[in-house]
C-alpha positions in Angstrom: 27.4 15.6 20.6 24.3 14.3 18.9 22.2 14.3 22.0 19.9 17.2 21.0 19.1 15.5 17.7 18.5 12.2 19.4 16.3 13.8 22.1 14.2 15.6 19.5 13.6 12.5 17.4 12.8 10.4 20.6 10.5 13.1 21.9 8.7 13.4 18.6 8.3 9.6 18.6 6.9 9.3 22.0 5.0 12.6 22.1 6.9 14.5 24.9 8.9 17.7 25.2 12.5 17.2 24.2 13.6 18.7 27.5 12.3 15.7 29.4 14.8 13.4 27.6 17.9 13.0 29.7 21.2 11.3 28.7 20.7 8.7 31.4 17.1 8.0 30.2 16.8 4.3 29.1 14.7 3.3 26.2 12.6 1.1 28.5 12.0 4.1 30.8 10.8 6.0 27.8 8.4 3.3 26.8 10.4 2.5 23.6 10.2 -1.2 22.7 12.3 -3.1 20.1 9.9 -2.3 17.2 9.9 1.4 18.2 13.7 1.3 18.3 13.9 0.2 14.7 11.7 3.1 13.6 13.7 5.5 15.8 17.0 4.4 14.3 15.7 4.8 10.8 14.6 8.3 11.7 18.0 9.1 13.1 19.7 7.7 10.1 17.7 10.1 7.9 18.2 13.0 10.2 22.0 12.5 10.7 22.9 11.0 7.3 24.7 8.0 8.9 23.9 4.3 8.9 23.2 3.1 12.4 23.8 -0.6 12.5 24.0 -1.5 16.2 26.5 -4.2 16.8 25.6 -4.3 20.5 22.6 -3.1 22.5 22.5 0.4 23.8 20.6 1.0 27.0 20.5 4.8 27.3 20.3 7.9 25.2 23.9 8.7 26.1 25.0 5.2 24.9 23.3 5.8 21.6 25.0 9.2 21.3 28.4 7.7 21.9 27.7 5.0 19.4 26.7 7.5 16.7 29.8 9.6 17.5 32.0 6.6 16.9 30.3 6.1 13.5 30.5 9.7 12.4 34.1 10.1 13.5 
């Protein structure tokens, strides 16, 4: 549901075309480390207008999408 927004923010962050970001892409595969993840989540919070406080680690873009969906309702 939020995949396109997440893909755009991730792609902007790592300098690739958003079409290269797949739901099954892991943050590690994309070269996103823990510090990058914090910046990425802050950008997503601004973009989506929701606080993203991860209670558990998310491994893939799809996992992050599902987590945001659960927060947005």
